[in-house]
N, C-alpha and C positions, 0 to 999 in steps of 0.2 A: 384195621381200623376197629376203633371199640363200638361195639355191635348196638352196646344199652345207649351210650349217648348218639352213635346216629342213628338208632330209630328215636329217640324222643326229640333231637332236632328236626328231624325229614317228619315228625307227625307237626310237629308245633308249622314247621313252617308250611307244610300245606293246609294247614286249618287256619291259618292271618294268611297264606294267601286265596282262601276262599272268601274269607271276609273282607278283603283288600277291595275282590272283583264286584261284592255286593255294592260297591259303593261308586259305581262305576256312576262319569257323568257321560252324560248324553250328546254334548258338542263335539268329545273327543276320542272315546273312547277308553280312556286312563281312570284309572279309580282315583277318586278324592283323599284317600294315603294309602298307604303300603306298609303295612307292621311288619311285613313276611322279609323286607330288606333289613330290616333290625334282627331276624332270628339268623339267616345265611351267612351276614356280615359277623357276630359274635361265635358260628359253629366254626367259619373258616380261621377267624384270629385264636382258636384254643387247639385247631389243629395241631397234632405234634408233629408228623411225617409229609416230606411231598406226597407221599401213596395215600395219604388220609384226604390232603386237599385235596387235590385230581378225585377221588370220590365222592368228595360232598360237592364238590362244584358238579361234578354229574347227577347228584342225588335233584342238586339245586336246580337244576336245565330241566331236567324230566317232570320235577312236580311244575314248578313254572308253567313247561311248556302245556303240560294236561290240563291246566286248570284253564288255563288261557285257551283250549282248545274247546274245553268243555262248556265255556261263555261266549262262545261261537266268536273267536275272533279269526279263524280260519288259520290255514295252515301256513303258509310261511310268515304271518304277522307272529301267530304263537312262537315259531322254530326262534325270530328278531326280538321278541319280550326274554323268549329261556334266555339267550344268549347274554342280553342286557341285567338281567337278575343274577347270570355269575358274573361281571365284569362287577354289581356293584356289591360284589361280595367278595372278590376274589383280590383287583385292586388295591383295597384296603389294606389286606395283610401283606402283599407282595412292598408297599409303602411302608407298613410300619416297621418289614424287619429292616428297609434299606435305611429309615430314619435312623434306627437302631445299628445299624454296624456305622453308620456316620456320625450323627452326632454325642450317641450316647458307648460308644466305644465296646456296645455289647457283641462276640464275638458267636460267630455261629460252630456247632457242634454239630460236625460230621463223626455216625456211627464207622466203623469197620465192622459190622455186619449187617444183613439187612438194607432195609432201606434208607436211604438220605437220610439222618434224623435235623430237621434245625430246628425243633422247640417251638410250644406256642409262641405264635407273635405279641398276642396282645392276652394271655388266659384272664386278667382280670383287672381293675379299674380301682386302683386305694392312691392316687396319688394326682393333681393337677397337671403333672407331668405324661402321665398315661390317660386321663380326659382329653390335653392335646392331641396327645399321637393320635387316638380315636375320630376327635373331630376330622383332624387336618386327613384322616384314610377313608373317610366316611364322605367326605367333598371331593376328594378326586374321586374316587368310588364312582361318585354321581353325576360328575361332571364328562369322565371318559364311557361311560355306558350311556351316554343320554344319545350319541349317534345310532345307535341299537333302537330305542324306545323311537326317533325319530322316522327311523323307517319302516318300522313297524304300523306306523299312520301312513305313511308314504302307500304300501302296499293295500294297505285298505282302505287309500283313496279319499284321503283326511285330509291331503291339505296340509302337514303340518306348517306353524308358523311359530312367531319369537317368543308368543308365550307357552305355546307346550312345550317348547326348548326345557324353559325357566322352568315350567311345573314339575317337567320331570324329573329337572337337579334340586328339586325343593323336597318335592314327595320323595324320593328316594332318600334321599340325603337324612333331610327330616324322619323318617321312619325308622332308619338305619340307627339314626342316635340314639333315638329316646330307646325305642326296644331295644338295642344292641348295647347300650349305654346301661339302661336298667339290670340285664342279666349279668354281666359283668361286675359290674357294681355290688349285688349278689353275691356272685362268684367269689368277688372278695369281702365279704362279711360273713362267707361259710370259712372261706381259709384260715380268716382270724377270728375265729368264733370266741375266743378272750377276752379281747378286745373293750373300752368298757363305752357304754352306752349315757349318750350326755342327757337325755328325757324319759322320763319314765314314761310305759303303757297308756295312762288317760292321755298324758301331753299328747302322744302321736295319736289316738283318737281325735284330738280336738281341732289336733291339725288335717287330718283327713277327712275332716265333716266338716273342717272353715272351711277346706278345696274346694268341696262339690259343692257351699253353698255359695261361694266368693263365685264361681264359675255360672252355676245358673242367674246368681245378679245377673250377671252385668249379660247372657247370652239368653237369658228367657225369653221366650215369646213376648215381642208387644214390647220390649225393651228399646229406649230410643234414646236413653244416657250414655255415652262413652263414660265406661268404667271401669276399662278393659286396666287400670290402675290396682282396683283394687286385691285382683289376685296374685298381684306383685307383692303388696304385701306379705301373703299368704307364706309367698316361696321362699324368701328372704328369713319369714318366721323360723322354716320349715329346714332350709339351710346350715342358720347359727344354732340349730338348737338339737336336729339329728344325726346321726353314722351318716354314710355317704350313703348306705343301701338301703333306708327309712329314706333320705330324700330324693333317690331317682324314684323308688317306686312311687312316693309323692309329688312327682316330676309326670310321672307315666300316669298316675291317677286323672290329676286337670289333662294333659292334653286329650286323652282316651274319654274322657267327662264333655269337654270343648267340642270334639270330632263328634259324639254321640250326638248334644244338643243343637249344634247348629246343621247336622245333618238329618236330621229324623223333628226337631220341635221348632226349629227357627233359626234366624240367621243372626239374630240382635241386634245392636247397631248399627250393622255393618249392611242391613238386609236392605236392600232398594238403593242405598249409595255407590255399590258396585259392581262393573260385571261380574257373573258369574268365575268366571278363569282366577279373574284379580284376587276375588272373596278368597279363595279358596287358598289362592297363592299367601294374600297376609295372613287369614289365621294360620296356615300352614307355617310360617316363619312365628306367630305367636306362640305355637305350643314348643319348637323347638327353643324360642328366647325362655322360655318357665321353665325349661326342662334344664338347658343349659344353668340357668341363673340357680337355681337347685341344686343341684350335682356339684357345680362348682366352687358354688358358697359352701357345700357341707365338705368339700375335699381338700380346699382349702384349711379351713375351719379345722378338718384331724388334723391335717399337717402342722397344722401351727399347735394344736394342742400334743403331736408326736413330738414334736423337738420340744415346749414346754416341758413335755416329762422327761425327756432326754436331758436339758438341760438340769432340772430337778434333781434328777437321777446325779447327774456331771458333780453339781455342785455342794449334794451330798456324800458325795464318795469323795469329791476334794478336802469337803471339810473335815470330813473322817482322818484321810489321811494327814492332812495338815497336824489334826491333833496328836494321829502316833507319830508324828516326823517333830514334833513339836516335846512329846512325851520322852522319843528316843535321844532327842539334842541334848534336853537337859537333863540325861540320868550319866551318860556316857562322859568318860574320864579323859576324852581326848576335847581342845579344843578343836570347835569349830567356827570358820569365819568362812564369810561371802564376803568380795570386795569388788568393785568397779574398778572399770581404768583409772578413774579421779582418786581410788583408794579409798573411798568414802565404803566404811563398812556394811552392807547392806543386808546381811543377815549374822548374826554370832550368837552361840551360848553362853550361858552364867560363867563355864568354864574357863572362855577365851580371855574377857580379864584379867584371873589371877594365874594364869598359866602362862600367856604372852604379854601381858602386861596392860594397860589402859587406853593404848594407843595400836593396837593392831592392826590397822587397816597401814599408819605406814608401816609398821615392824615390815608388815605381807609382801607390800608393793616397795619401800626402798630400801627394808633391811636395816632400819631403825632399831637399836638396840641389840644389836645381834653381829654376835660374831662367829667364826670359826671356832674350831676345837683350839684350835693353835693360838686362839685368843687376838685373830687377823680380824679386822671389822668386814660387814660383808657389804663386796660390792653391790650397790642399787641395779648394776644391771644384770647381776645374776639374783638377786633375790627374787624367792619360790615364788608370789605373785606376781611380780614384773613377767618372768618364764613363763607362766602358765597364761599371762593374759596374751602374750605373743605366740601361743595355739602349743606350747611343748608340757608332755607331762610330767613330772618332777617325784621322783619317787626315792625316800628314805633318807631325804636329805638331813644331815646331823647339824646342825647349828645351835649356840651357847644365848641365853637371855642374861643380858648385863646391865638392867634399866634400873634404874632407881626407884619406878612401882614397884618391881618384884623378884624374888630372891633370885642367885644365879641359880640356872637350871638349863640343862643339856637335853633337846629338842628332836626329834627327829619329826621330820616334814613332808606331806604331801601333799600334793599342789596339782589342780588339774584345772584346763578351758572347762567354763559352759557356755556350751554351745546350744542355740536358739533357732528355729526352722528359721526363721526371715536371714540369717544372719548366714546360713549353707548356701549353695545353690548345687542342686543336686546334679550331678554329672553322668549320671545310669541309672537303672533301672533295677542293678546285681544287687537284692537284698543282703545286709552286712549280715555275719555270722552274730551268735547268740555272743554278749559280751559277759568275758569273766570275771572283770571285777568293772566298780564302778565307772571307773574315769574312760575305759574300752567303749563304753555302750554313749559317751556325752561326746569322744571324739567324731567328727564326721569320719565317711571312708578315704581310703587313697583316692577315690578315683572321681572326689568331688572337690571343686572349685570354692573354696572357703574365705570368710571374711574375717578381719581379726574378730575372735568375740568381747562381749561388752562386761561380762563378770569373769570369775573366776574362785574355785573352791581349793579350801587348803584346810590341813586336816594337822596340828599340832599335840605330838607324842610325848609325856614327858618322860626321857629316857635316862635320865639323869641316877638311880639308883645303876641299873643294869650300864653305866657309865662305871659308875665309880665301882665296881665291879670287876668292870674290863680293867680297869687301871690297875687296881692292886693283883691282877692275872699277869698283866704286861710287867709289873715291877718285882713281882715274884719270879716271872720268864727270865726278864733278864738279870736279877741277881743271881738267880741259879746257874745263869750261862757266864756269868761273868766268874763265878767261883768257880764253874768247871773249868776255867780256862789253864792255869795253871796246873792241875792234874793232869789233864790231855799233853799241856806244852811239856811235862813230863817224862809222858808215855813218847810221845814221839823222840825226845832228845835222849836218853836210855835208849830206845832202839835204834838209834842211826850209830850211839855209840855200840851198842852189840853188833849191828853190823861191820862197822869198822876193825873190831876185833878176831873178826871171822876165819882172816888167814891164816893166825898167828894161835889160835887156840883150839882150833879143828882141825879133824882128819878132812880127808876131800871125801871120800864116800858118808861122812855126817852131816857136810857143806852145804848140800842140797836140800836134807831136811832143814837143819836147822833154820840157813834162808828164809825158804817158802812159809816157817810160822814165823819168823818175823816179820816179815813182808806181809803177812795176814795180819801181823799187830798195826801195821805202821798203817795199812788202807787203814782199818777201823776207826782207828785212833785219827785219820784225814773226815774218813767221814763225822765223826763225833767234833772234830775241829767245824766243818762245813755245818750242821746244822748249829751250833753256837755260833757262828758268827750271823746267819742266820734271823737267828731269833732277835741277837743283841742290835743288828740292823733292821728287822721289822722292830721293836720297839722304839728306835732311835727315831727310824722316819714317822710311827704315833704319837710319841710324848715329848719329844726332844726340844727344849727350848728353839725357833726358828734364830737364823743369824742369817740377816738377808744382805746381799754383798752383788754384785756388779760379778757375772758370770762368763766368761768370753767362752760360748759355745764349742766354736771351732778348733779353739786348740783343747778342749776340753775332750771332746771326742777323736779328736788326735791322737790325743794320749790313751784315748782310751782304747783303740786300735790298735795301735803300735802293743800293747798288752794280749787283746784276744790272739792276733795275729802270732806272737811267743807263744802264749800257753798251747797254741795248734802246733804246734809244731811241726811236721812233715806236712801236713794241710796243711793247701793253698783255702788263703778267705781269702778276700774281695770284702773292703771297707767301702763305701763315698759315703760323699755330703755334701747338699748345696750350700751357699752363705746362710749361715745360722747366727750369728753377731752375738748380742750382750743380753745376759738374761738377767735380770734382779729376784735372785732368788738365793736361796739357801746354799752354800756351793757343796756339800758333805751329800747332800738330799738330793740334790741333781746328779752327782757324779752316781749315787749309786743306781739311781732309775736307769737312766743311758748305759751302765755298767751290765745291771742286769737285761735290760733288751737287747741292748745288742748282745751279750754271751748267751742267753737263749736262743737267740738269734744263729749262733751256730752252732749251737748244743745238738738243736733240736734239726736239723738236717741229716736228710739220709747221707750213710756215708759215703755212697756211689758217687754223690754229686757235691760240684766245691761252692761252702756257702758265699750266698750273695749278698748285701747289706746294703742299702741306701740311709739317708736319714734327712729328713727334712724340713724345715720354717718356711709355713706358708701363715698368712694373715686370711679370716671368716671373718668379719663385721666386728664384734668388739671381742672375738675368739682371738689366740694365736693357736694354729696347730702343728706341734710335734709329732712326727710320722719317722717309724721303722718299719723298712719295708725288707720281709725276707723270703726265701726261696725254700724257706723247711716244707716240713711235714704238715703245717697248718693247725688251727684249732674247729672240732665240729661243731656244730650252730648251736646244740642245745648245751653247749659247757663254754659258750663267748661273754657271758658275765661271772659263773661260777668260778674259772680261770681266777679270779681275782679275788674270791675268798682264802684266806690262810689256807693250807695242806689241802687244798685243793688242786689235784693234778688229772688230766681230760685222759680219757682210755687208749690213747696213741702216744702222751707220754710215757707208760708207763717202763717202756725198753730204754728209757734212759736215765741214767741218775740223776737225785732233784729232792729239795722238800718240799717244794710245793711253797714256800714263802718269796719267791723272789717276783713274783707279781702281784702277791697280796704289798709288799713293800712298794711295788712301784704306784700301787693305788694309794697309798696311803700319802707317799710324795706327790700328788696329785690333786689330793684332797686338802692336805696340810696347803698347799701353793693356789689354792680357789678354784681349782678345776676338776677334769674326772680325765678315767681313761677307756678306752674302750679296744674291741679287736675285730678287724675286719676280711675276706677273701679280697685277693690280689685282684686290683679294679679289669687288667689286661688277662683276665682270666688263667694264670699259672699259677702253679702250684705254688704255696707260701701264705703271709698272712701280712695286714698291715697294721701299726699296734698305734690310735693314735691319741696322743696328750693334750687334749682343751686346756688350755690356760688364759687369764687375763688377760687383752692383749694391753696394760698397763705395765706387764712385767718386761715387755720388750722397749731396752730402750728406745727415745723414736728415731737418729740416726740409725736405728739399725733395723728398722719394720720392713717388712717385705712382703709382698703380695705373691708371689710364686720364687718356687727354688730355683737356687741358679744351677747351673752349671755342675756337675758331680768332682771333688775334689780326686785327685790319684788316692790311690792304697797309699803306698809309699811300702816301704820295705819293716819288717819285723825288725825290730830294737828295742832293749831293755829298757822297760817303763820307769819314768821318771818316780821318785818318792812322791805318794797320795795318801789322802786317806784310806783308812781299812776298807774296803768294799765285799760284797758280797759273794762268796767263794760256790755258791749252788750252781750260777751259770756254765764254768769251768771249771772239773775237779782238776786236783794238783796231778802230778804224775812222778814226783821224787820218789814215792816207794816203790812205782812198778819194779821192782827188779825181774823178776820170773815171768814170760807171760803164763804162764800155766795157772797161778791163781791173782790174776790183773786184779779180777772180778770177783774172788769170792770173798767169802766172809762176809 
């Protein structure tokens, strides 16, 4: 128990109890007013622990009983009056705690050591909600403590009447409200001592003088006019101009002065018109009304001022941030465009018109004036703005602006939906992790239900210069690769010729050494040839002119299956497919895509297992999904985007030969056809990967479109492949030079 707090409240309760007993009414033996109730209520509301509150109740009971005994109330009546005072003080605490738990969601806190910690129920009154809690609490305390008071009157043979029951409730309720409310309001002012005071000291003094004068005007001896409305004007003045603490003091001064004037000087306009008990009730209610108006108005005005101040600060901050954002958007070299669902431009910076064109909204939403790198007009269904308005985040989409209003430019586009609070229904209370990019913070959580966003933000970056440099490098690489083919072919041819002449020119003891040397030369030439072929394939997939024609996927996969099984030699390879249909695409590029995916599936399967590959084509809205499923070593999650970059190889692929260009070629082919490629784990949980190529649905001929993959086709037998365009050799290494197992992987 806090000793200083207990001494201050205990002594105040004792003093005000004595003062209240001095105002006893001879007819009932009850006090005219009971300010000690306010001290006990404030004390109990500010207690921090159950033990502290119980000790405070004990002090209240002893003090109230002692004062009653001192005024000759008798022991039984004094004990009942003491119990009534405890109920007046204790019930508001329990009720306020309950209302806080139920209505405001405030949780109790229990300490792990020592007494159970509940915290103060209502340490201060600083808002209308606090005042309402106090009002309800003291009302309930006054009502439910009345049986103790009525029993006390019955013990004293006073014969309690209904007016005595009402008088007990009003006397204790008003005393608790006025005195307790003042204590808690002043405590709240001390806690927020830095708050702004609306009225200067002179005005405060004038309000207090007007309070004393108006009460004297209404209740002075001999006054017969009903002028009770005059103090209400002063109350309104105090509530509008004073801080809540000073308004509470003004209300307490008014009530105390009314009680003193009526009790000791005269009864004003009520004298002689009402019975003493009724007159006391009316005056007490008048005191409670004026105090409640003064403090209530002051609290409402204070909260209004606080809200207005917060709004002003928020407005100033919003204006500062808007100015900062405007300066940033006007300074950056990227085009920033915000569109709504109708394609109207909500916001854009000056660079947007120069970079994207005069109608940036149509370009963002419908792809007007935009093509892919290969010159194919951008499908409106795959325009970055439309994808963002569907809830998708688009990153690094490369497009070419071919609009009459601006020069031809190559742009990289990022797009993201702009989610607003009213568009998202929270599905849980788990806090989302701190976003590491702008669009991650704008996206709702995965466990939230969402409605389509009404706006989307797009950022266009001019990458024309970088694209031209890449094209130059690709042209150089293609030229070098093409020029290297002849010397490599010469090395391969002369090595074959040397091996054929070994039997005639070498002795048996030297034959093994020479053959191993020539085998190393041949294997090195093969690796150089694979690299050259992959470089040429990569360049072709990125820059070659596309020749769109119907491509029979079923026949193409069957051809690739025969090639793969033949290259595998004695290793059993199973390649299955569903009905695939016909695709409107570049035949050579599609063959390169499927050859690399199926060949990789075979190559990156552990030697202890037989490779199993399944090819399917399914429909997903406006897209078709070409999937290649294998039972290989899989791709680590951290590398599932990087494996499509040129020359990148996942750590698990290190023990397998390759150039790191096969999947980069696949990504380029998918992109050239308006699609994209991704990799994921097998849905059945088995070892392996699922490579998914998403393509526009209009690439599939209508009679061949499917919704589900059909039954798998038989694997067939290995036969010699039909003549076909050049394919990447990184998927399956040549085996013709491996004449000696000891040097098969050497060199």
